[in-house]
C-alpha positions as CSV (number, residue, x, y, z in Angstrom):
1,X,206.5,329.5,102.9
2,X,205.8,328.4,106.1
3,X,207.9,325.4,108.1
4,X,206.6,322.9,110.7
5,X,208.3,321.5,113.9
6,X,207.0,318.2,115.4
7,X,207.8,317.0,118.8
8,X,206.6,313.9,120.7
9,X,206.0,314.2,124.6
10,X,205.5,310.6,126.5
11,X,203.5,311.0,129.8
12,X,204.7,309.2,133.1
13,X,202.9,306.0,134.1
14,X,201.1,306.2,137.5
15,X,199.8,302.7,138.8
16,X,198.6,301.2,142.6
17,X,197.7,297.7,143.5
18,X,195.3,299.3,146.1
19,X,195.0,298.8,149.7
20,X,194.9,295.5,151.5
21,X,192.0,293.3,151.8
22,X,190.6,290.9,154.5
23,X,188.5,288.0,153.5
24,X,187.0,284.8,154.9
25,X,187.4,281.3,153.9
26,X,186.4,280.2,150.6
27,X,185.2,283.4,149.5
28,X,186.3,285.0,146.1
29,X,188.0,288.3,146.2
30,X,187.5,291.2,143.7
31,X,190.3,293.7,143.7
32,X,188.6,297.0,143.6
33,X,191.2,299.8,144.7
34,X,193.7,299.2,142.1
35,X,194.5,302.4,139.9
36,X,196.5,303.0,136.9
37,X,196.9,305.3,133.9
38,X,199.0,306.1,130.9
39,X,199.8,302.2,130.8
40,X,200.1,300.1,127.6
41,X,199.8,296.8,129.8
42,X,198.9,295.5,133.2
43,X,199.8,292.1,134.5
44,X,198.6,290.6,138.1
45,X,200.4,287.6,139.8
46,X,200.1,286.2,143.1
47,X,201.5,283.6,145.5
48,X,198.5,281.9,146.7
49,X,197.2,278.6,145.9
50,X,194.2,279.8,144.2
51,X,193.3,281.3,140.7
52,X,193.2,284.7,139.6
53,X,190.8,285.8,136.9
54,X,191.1,288.8,134.7
55,X,194.7,289.1,135.8
56,X,195.2,291.7,133.1
57,X,192.6,294.3,134.3
58,X,192.3,296.7,137.1
59,X,189.7,294.5,138.9
60,X,190.9,290.8,139.0
61,X,189.1,288.2,140.9
62,X,191.2,285.9,143.3
63,X,189.3,282.7,144.0
64,X,191.3,280.9,146.9
65,X,191.9,277.3,147.0
66,X,189.7,275.0,149.1
67,X,190.5,275.7,152.6
68,X,193.0,278.2,151.8
69,X,193.9,280.6,154.8
70,X,196.6,283.1,155.5
71,X,198.1,286.4,153.4
72,X,198.0,286.2,149.7
73,X,200.2,289.0,147.9
74,X,198.8,290.0,144.7
75,X,201.6,292.0,142.5
76,X,200.4,294.5,139.7
77,X,203.0,295.2,136.9
78,X,202.2,298.2,134.7
79,X,204.2,298.9,131.6
80,X,204.2,302.5,130.2
81,X,203.2,303.6,126.8
82,X,205.6,303.8,124.0
83,X,208.0,305.5,123.5
84,X,208.1,305.3,127.1
85,X,209.6,301.8,128.5
86,X,209.0,302.3,132.2
87,X,207.4,299.4,134.2
88,X,206.0,300.2,137.7
89,X,205.4,297.3,140.2
90,X,202.9,297.5,143.2
91,X,201.6,294.9,145.5
92,X,198.7,294.3,148.0
93,X,197.7,291.4,150.5
94,X,194.8,289.7,150.6
95,X,194.4,288.2,154.2
96,X,191.8,285.0,154.4
97,X,190.5,284.1,157.8
98,X,188.7,281.2,158.9
99,X,185.1,281.2,159.5
100,X,183.8,281.4,163.1
101,X,181.0,279.2,164.7
102,X,179.5,278.3,167.9
103,X,177.3,276.2,169.8
104,X,174.5,276.7,172.4
105,X,173.5,274.3,175.2
106,X,170.9,274.3,178.1
107,X,168.0,272.6,179.5
108,X,165.5,272.7,182.0
109,X,161.7,272.8,183.3
110,X,160.9,276.0,184.5
111,X,158.0,278.4,185.6
112,X,156.9,281.3,184.1
113,X,159.1,284.4,185.3
114,X,161.9,282.2,186.3
115,X,165.4,282.5,184.7
116,X,167.6,279.9,183.1
117,X,171.1,279.9,182.1
118,X,172.0,279.2,178.5
119,X,175.8,278.2,177.8
120,X,177.6,279.3,174.7
121,X,180.9,277.9,173.1
122,X,182.3,279.9,170.3
123,X,185.3,279.9,168.2
124,X,186.9,282.5,165.8
125,X,188.4,285.8,166.5
126,X,187.2,287.9,169.3
127,X,185.2,290.3,169.5
128,X,182.0,288.5,168.7
129,X,178.4,289.3,167.9
130,X,175.8,286.8,168.3
131,X,172.1,286.6,167.8
132,X,170.1,283.7,169.3
133,X,166.3,283.2,169.1
134,X,163.6,281.0,170.7
135,X,161.5,281.5,167.6
136,X,159.7,284.2,169.1
137,X,162.1,286.8,170.3
138,X,165.6,287.3,169.3
139,X,168.3,288.7,171.4
140,X,171.9,290.1,170.0
141,X,174.7,290.1,172.0
142,X,177.8,292.3,171.2
143,X,181.5,292.8,172.0
144,X,181.8,289.3,173.2
145,X,185.2,288.6,174.4
146,X,185.1,285.3,175.6
147,X,184.6,282.0,173.7
148,X,182.9,280.2,176.5
149,X,180.5,282.1,178.5
150,X,176.7,281.9,180.1
151,X,173.9,284.1,179.6
152,X,170.5,283.9,181.3
153,X,166.9,284.2,179.9
154,X,163.6,284.5,181.2
155,X,161.6,282.4,178.6
156,X,157.9,282.6,177.9
157,X,155.6,279.7,178.9
158,X,155.7,276.6,176.6
159,X,158.7,274.8,175.2
160,X,161.5,277.1,174.1
161,X,164.1,275.9,171.5
162,X,167.0,278.3,171.8
163,X,169.3,278.4,168.8
164,X,172.0,280.6,167.5
165,X,170.7,282.3,164.3
166,X,174.0,284.5,163.5
167,X,177.4,285.1,164.7
168,X,180.1,287.1,163.5
169,X,183.6,287.3,164.8
170,X,186.2,290.2,164.3
171,X,186.4,289.4,160.6
172,X,184.0,286.9,159.3
173,X,180.2,285.9,159.8
174,X,179.8,282.1,160.6
175,X,177.9,279.9,158.2
176,X,174.5,278.1,159.3
177,X,176.4,275.0,159.3
178,X,178.7,276.2,161.8
179,X,176.0,277.1,164.3
180,X,175.1,274.0,166.3
181,X,173.3,273.1,169.2
182,X,169.6,273.8,170.6
183,X,168.9,274.5,174.2
184,X,165.5,273.0,174.9
185,X,163.6,275.0,178.0
186,X,160.1,274.1,179.0
187,X,158.2,276.8,180.9
188,X,155.0,276.0,182.9
189,X,152.7,279.2,182.9
190,X,152.5,280.8,186.2
191,X,149.2,280.3,188.0
192,X,148.1,283.7,187.5
193,X,145.2,284.1,189.9
194,X,143.6,287.5,190.8
195,X,141.0,288.5,193.5
196,X,138.3,291.3,194.0
197,X,136.8,292.1,197.3
198,X,133.7,293.9,198.6
199,X,134.2,297.4,200.2
200,X,133.5,296.3,203.9
201,X,132.9,298.5,206.8
202,X,134.9,298.4,210.0
203,X,133.9,295.6,212.1
204,X,132.4,293.6,209.1
205,X,133.8,290.9,206.9
206,X,135.7,291.6,203.7
207,X,134.9,288.8,201.1
208,X,137.5,287.8,198.8
209,X,136.7,286.5,195.2
210,X,139.0,284.5,193.2
211,X,139.3,285.1,189.4
212,X,141.5,283.3,186.5
213,X,142.0,280.1,184.7
214,X,144.4,278.2,187.3
215,X,142.3,278.4,190.5
216,X,141.4,274.6,190.5
217,X,145.2,273.8,189.4
218,X,146.6,275.8,192.3
219,X,147.2,273.5,195.6
220,X,148.5,276.2,197.9
221,X,147.0,279.8,198.8
222,X,148.5,282.1,201.3
223,X,147.0,285.2,202.1
224,X,148.8,288.5,203.8
225,X,145.9,290.5,204.9
226,X,148.6,293.7,205.6
227,X,147.3,293.8,209.2
228,X,149.6,291.4,210.7
229,X,147.6,288.3,210.1
230,X,147.7,285.6,207.7
231,X,145.5,282.7,206.5
232,X,146.6,279.4,204.3
233,X,144.9,276.6,203.0
234,X,146.2,273.4,201.0
235,X,143.4,272.3,198.6
236,X,142.7,273.3,195.0
237,X,140.4,276.4,194.8
238,X,139.8,277.1,198.6
239,X,140.2,280.7,198.3
240,X,139.9,282.8,201.6
241,X,137.8,283.0,204.6
242,X,136.1,286.3,205.0
243,X,138.4,288.3,206.9
244,X,137.5,291.2,209.7
245,X,140.1,294.0,209.7
246,X,141.0,295.6,212.8
247,X,140.4,299.1,212.2
248,X,139.1,301.4,209.1
249,X,142.2,302.1,206.5
250,X,143.6,300.9,203.4
251,X,145.2,297.7,203.7
252,X,147.5,296.0,201.1
253,X,146.3,292.4,200.6
254,X,148.9,290.1,199.0
255,X,147.9,286.7,197.7
256,X,150.6,284.0,197.1
257,X,149.8,280.8,195.3
258,X,151.5,277.5,194.1
259,X,150.4,275.1,191.6
260,X,150.9,271.4,191.5
261,X,153.8,272.0,189.1
262,X,155.3,274.1,191.9
263,X,154.8,277.3,190.0
264,X,153.9,280.4,192.3
265,X,152.4,283.7,191.5
266,X,151.9,286.9,193.7
267,X,149.3,289.5,193.4
268,X,148.4,292.6,195.8
269,X,145.5,295.0,196.0
270,X,144.9,297.8,198.3
271,X,141.7,296.9,200.1
272,X,139.7,299.7,201.7
273,X,138.0,299.5,204.9
274,X,135.5,302.0,205.7
275,X,134.8,303.4,209.0
276,X,131.4,303.1,210.1
277,X,128.9,305.5,211.7
278,X,128.6,305.8,215.3
279,X,125.4,304.8,216.7
280,X,124.3,306.8,220.0
281,X,121.0,308.0,221.6
282,X,119.8,309.6,224.7
283,X,116.2,309.0,226.1
284,X,114.4,310.9,228.8
285,X,113.9,309.8,232.5
286,X,112.4,308.9,234.4
287,X,110.7,306.2,232.5
288,X,107.3,305.5,234.0
289,X,104.4,303.4,233.0
290,X,101.9,304.9,230.8
291,X,104.3,307.9,230.2
292,X,105.9,308.5,226.6
293,X,109.7,307.7,226.7
294,X,111.4,310.2,224.5
295,X,114.5,309.1,222.4
296,X,117.0,311.5,220.8
297,X,119.4,310.5,218.0
298,X,122.9,311.3,218.7
299,X,124.6,309.4,215.8
300,X,127.5,310.6,214.1
301,X,129.1,309.9,210.5
302,X,132.7,310.1,209.7
303,X,134.0,312.7,207.2
304,X,133.9,311.5,203.6
305,X,131.7,308.7,204.2
306,X,128.4,310.2,202.6
307,X,125.5,311.0,205.2
308,X,123.3,309.0,207.7
309,X,120.5,307.7,205.6
310,X,118.4,305.6,207.9
311,X,117.6,304.8,211.5
312,X,115.9,301.8,212.6
313,X,114.4,302.0,216.2
314,X,113.8,298.6,218.0
315,X,111.9,299.3,221.4
316,X,112.6,295.8,222.7
317,X,108.8,295.2,223.7
318,X,107.9,293.4,220.4
319,X,106.4,296.4,218.9
320,X,107.0,297.0,215.2
321,X,110.6,298.4,214.3
322,X,110.3,302.3,213.6
323,X,112.1,303.3,210.6
324,X,113.3,306.9,209.6
325,X,114.8,308.1,206.2
326,X,116.8,310.8,205.2
327,X,115.9,313.8,205.7
328,X,113.4,313.1,208.1
329,X,114.2,313.7,211.8
330,X,115.0,310.7,213.6
331,X,113.8,311.6,217.2
332,X,110.9,309.7,218.6
333,X,109.0,308.3,221.6
334,X,107.4,305.3,222.8
335,X,105.0,304.2,225.4
336,X,105.4,301.0,227.3
337,X,102.3,298.8,228.3
338,X,104.1,297.0,231.2
339,X,107.0,297.7,233.8
340,X,110.3,296.2,233.0
341,X,113.6,296.2,231.6
342,X,113.7,296.9,227.7
343,X,116.7,296.6,225.3
344,X,116.0,299.3,223.2
345,X,118.3,299.1,219.9
346,X,119.2,301.9,217.4
347,X,120.6,300.8,213.9
348,X,122.1,303.7,211.7
349,X,123.2,303.2,208.3
350,X,124.9,305.7,206.1
351,X,124.8,306.4,202.4
352,X,127.6,304.2,201.6
353,X,126.2,301.1,203.3
354,X,128.2,301.3,206.5
355,X,126.0,300.5,209.7
356,X,126.5,300.8,213.6
357,X,124.0,300.1,216.2
358,X,123.8,300.4,220.1
359,X,121.6,298.8,222.7
360,X,120.5,300.6,226.0
361,X,118.4,299.1,228.8
362,X,115.5,301.3,229.4
363,X,113.7,300.5,232.8
364,X,110.1,301.3,233.0
365,X,108.6,301.2,236.6
366,X,105.1,301.7,238.0
367,X,104.1,305.1,239.4
368,X,103.1,305.4,242.8
369,X,99.6,305.8,244.0
370,X,99.4,309.1,245.4
371,X,96.9,309.5,248.3
372,X,96.2,311.6,251.4
373,X,93.8,312.3,254.5
374,X,93.4,315.2,256.7
375,X,91.4,316.5,259.7
376,X,90.7,319.3,262.0
377,X,89.9,321.7,259.3
378,X,89.2,325.0,261.1
379,X,89.9,328.8,260.6
380,X,93.2,329.7,262.1
381,X,93.7,326.1,263.5
382,X,96.5,323.7,262.4
383,X,94.9,321.0,259.8
384,X,96.9,318.0,259.8
385,X,97.8,316.2,256.7
386,X,98.8,312.5,256.4
387,X,100.4,310.8,253.3
388,X,98.7,307.7,252.5
389,X,100.6,307.0,249.1
390,X,101.7,303.4,248.1
391,X,104.6,302.4,246.1
392,X,102.5,300.2,243.8
393,X,105.5,298.0,243.1
394,X,107.5,300.7,241.5
395,X,110.0,301.3,244.4
396,X,109.7,303.0,247.7
397,X,108.1,306.8,247.7
398,X,110.9,309.0,248.7
399,X,109.5,312.4,248.3
400,X,106.5,314.4,248.8
401,X,105.6,317.8,247.5
402,X,102.4,319.5,249.0
403,X,100.8,322.4,247.8
404,X,98.0,323.6,250.3
405,X,96.2,325.8,248.0
406,X,96.5,328.8,250.1
407,X,98.9,331.1,248.0
408,X,98.3,333.8,250.5
409,X,100.3,332.1,253.0
410,X,103.4,332.8,251.0
411,X,106.4,330.1,251.4
412,X,103.9,328.2,253.9
413,X,101.8,327.2,250.9
414,X,104.2,324.2,250.1
415,X,106.0,321.7,252.0
416,X,108.2,318.7,251.6
417,X,107.3,316.9,254.8
418,X,105.5,313.2,254.7
419,X,103.0,314.5,257.0
420,X,102.8,318.5,257.2
421,X,100.6,320.7,258.9
422,X,99.1,324.1,257.6
423,X,96.9,326.8,259.3
424,X,94.5,328.5,257.0
425,X,93.8,332.0,257.9
426,X,90.6,332.2,256.4
427,X,87.6,329.8,255.9
428,X,86.4,328.5,252.6
429,X,87.1,325.9,250.3
430,X,91.0,324.9,249.2
431,X,92.4,322.5,246.7
432,X,95.4,320.5,248.2
433,X,97.6,318.9,245.6
434,X,100.2,315.9,246.9
435,X,102.7,314.9,244.3
436,X,104.3,311.6,245.4
437,X,107.8,310.4,244.0
438,X,109.3,307.1,244.3
439,X,113.1,306.4,244.0
440,X,112.9,305.8,240.4
441,X,111.8,309.4,239.8
442,X,108.4,308.3,238.8
443,X,105.4,310.4,240.5
444,X,101.6,310.4,240.8
445,X,99.3,313.3,241.7
446,X,96.4,313.4,244.2
447,X,94.1,316.2,244.5
448,X,91.4,316.7,247.2
449,X,89.4,319.9,248.0
450,X,88.6,320.5,251.7
451,X,86.7,322.8,253.5
452,X,88.0,325.1,256.3
453,X,85.3,326.0,258.7
454,X,84.9,329.3,260.2
455,X,86.1,329.7,263.7
456,X,83.1,330.7,266.0
457,X,83.0,334.4,267.4
458,X,83.3,334.4,271.2
459,X,82.0,337.0,273.4
460,X,81.2,337.7,276.9
461,X,80.3,340.4,279.7
462,X,81.1,340.2,283.5
463,X,80.1,342.0,286.6
464,X,82.4,344.0,288.7
465,X,85.2,342.4,290.2
466,X,85.7,343.0,293.8
467,X,88.1,341.0,296.2
468,X,86.7,338.1,298.0
469,X,83.1,338.5,296.2
470,X,82.0,336.5,293.2
471,X,82.4,337.9,289.9
472,X,79.9,336.9,287.5
473,X,80.8,336.0,283.7
474,X,78.2,335.8,281.0
475,X,78.8,334.4,277.3
476,X,77.3,336.9,275.0
477,X,74.4,335.2,273.3
478,X,73.6,338.2,271.1
479,X,77.0,337.5,269.4
480,X,77.3,333.6,270.1
481,X,75.1,331.2,268.5
482,X,74.4,329.2,271.5
483,X,73.1,326.3,269.5
484,X,76.3,325.5,267.4
485,X,78.3,325.7,270.7
486,X,79.8,322.3,272.0
487,X,81.6,323.8,275.0
488,X,82.7,327.0,276.8
489,X,86.0,327.1,278.7
490,X,87.0,330.0,280.7
491,X,90.5,331.2,281.8
492,X,90.2,334.0,284.6
493,X,93.8,335.1,284.3
494,X,94.7,334.0,287.9
495,X,95.5,330.4,287.2
496,X,92.1,329.2,287.6
497,X,89.5,328.0,284.9
498,X,85.9,327.3,284.6
499,X,83.5,326.2,282.3
500,X,79.8,326.5,281.1
501,X,78.1,329.3,279.3
502,X,77.7,331.4,282.6
503,X,80.2,331.0,285.5
504,X,81.3,333.1,288.4
505,X,85.0,333.4,290.1
506,X,86.2,335.0,293.3
507,X,89.5,336.9,293.2
508,X,91.7,336.7,296.2
509,X,93.6,339.9,295.5
510,X,93.2,343.0,293.7
511,X,94.7,343.7,290.5
512,X,94.0,343.5,286.6
513,X,93.3,340.1,285.3
514,X,93.2,338.9,281.4
515,X,90.0,336.8,281.2
516,X,89.5,334.5,278.1
517,X,86.5,332.7,277.1
518,X,87.3,329.8,274.5
519,X,84.1,328.3,272.7
520,X,83.9,325.2,270.6
521,X,81.3,324.6,268.1
522,X,80.0,321.4,267.1
523,X,82.4,321.3,264.0
524,X,85.2,321.1,266.3
525,X,86.5,324.8,265.7
526,X,87.3,327.0,268.4
527,X,87.1,330.8,269.1
528,X,88.0,333.1,272.0
529,X,88.0,336.4,273.1
530,X,89.9,338.1,276.1
531,X,89.1,341.1,278.2
532,X,90.8,342.9,281.0
533,X,89.1,342.7,284.3
534,X,89.9,345.1,287.0
535,X,89.2,343.6,290.5
536,X,89.2,346.1,293.4
537,X,89.1,345.9,297.2
538,X,85.5,346.5,298.7
539,X,85.0,349.7,300.7
540,X,85.6,349.5,304.6
541,X,82.6,350.7,306.5
542,X,83.8,353.1,309.6
543,X,81.7,355.3,311.7
544,X,82.3,357.1,315.2
545,X,79.7,357.6,317.9
546,X,80.2,359.6,321.1
547,X,80.6,357.7,324.1
548,X,78.2,359.8,326.4
549,X,75.0,360.1,324.4
550,X,72.9,361.8,326.7
């Protein structure tokens, strides 16, 4: 047979009241950290003023008495299961803290963008976490160590009612009843005004155009043009006068405004001032009546400013403006109908709308009237020319250029004398030109054709020349046209002269004499011929006779 042995073993009890707990005024506390095993009974007791529910369970609930604060000790007693009789006692503390609270205060009437101070008064245990709001935005402040402090906010336009919407101290949240006060902040909107401008060119006006809903509510405008100049006005909507900037470039223009509530607003914009093209031209000179004046465009355009697009010429005499458009060549000419001073203006415009102009005075003068006369036009004779040019109210004639039409004479074919003379080597017709120029550079030309008469051909014969006897001289009629000869002039080569077609002369000494006959025809032209005459002594008659002629 088999025998059995029975033995009973009792396990040791294990029990813990759990960790300490913090709580807030008038809040019930549920014990959640207690543990126990191998027990037959549990019992909780406390030293507080409140009530403990479910005091024989691991999770009793302590309901503090109204206003109860401080440390409440809860004791857990656990009894082992039979046959063991061991009892384990453990305790934990509930610390009940008072509820925090706070208030907010502050007031003011501000302008949009201004800041205002809110004052906070808190009670409880630091550090605090606080959230306040104006109903639009909320702000949370953390780690607050002070019970009284100020905080600045920048509220939006309108009426702002700031309240504390939540508060926690180091232990407890504040109930709504502990959050008091309202900070009422009125905010007038900023007079938001903006402006636009045209894109002006240097030396032109920049115009400013206001935009916004507060123009007529704005009582003061202050403009800073960014070039060292200012402009202000003190009436609603007065805007700005047009402004001329001193040079091309980009200027930061700032507008400061203040409305009738005293609120201000500032706005800035870069304003570009473009460089304009540079107008310039040249013109031909001299500028003489009935002669075209030629104008040459010399305008330039700044880099990056498009291209030259339009040229307008105003010739200052009432004639229509002459316009050239790109890509035409803007050079031109103009003929004036009367002398005078004419303000000629060239206005140039580029493709971005900037323009420039220049005015130069063109003086148009009368031309002189060129004229001349001449006399004694004979072959190999000196032909004298006389200037008869008049200034014609265009200024004194100061230079003369003659062309005698005789290129075979070389450099003698021209002269710059006022009244020159010229010798023509050959008879015939010659075209003589005189260009007369006044001190304004205007000139006129006179052209005349003259005839150079041929010189008559002179020739003579003579008898033998003997000292003390007449020598006879005869004009050679076989050569000379005696009907065209007006005079005969003889030079006998010994200092004596004679006249007449035929003549005689007695020489006082023997020798060789150059005898010249000069004849002048009815046209005033002269011709001469020279021959050498040898004058000899006459023979001496001599004879002898005997004395006794018997």
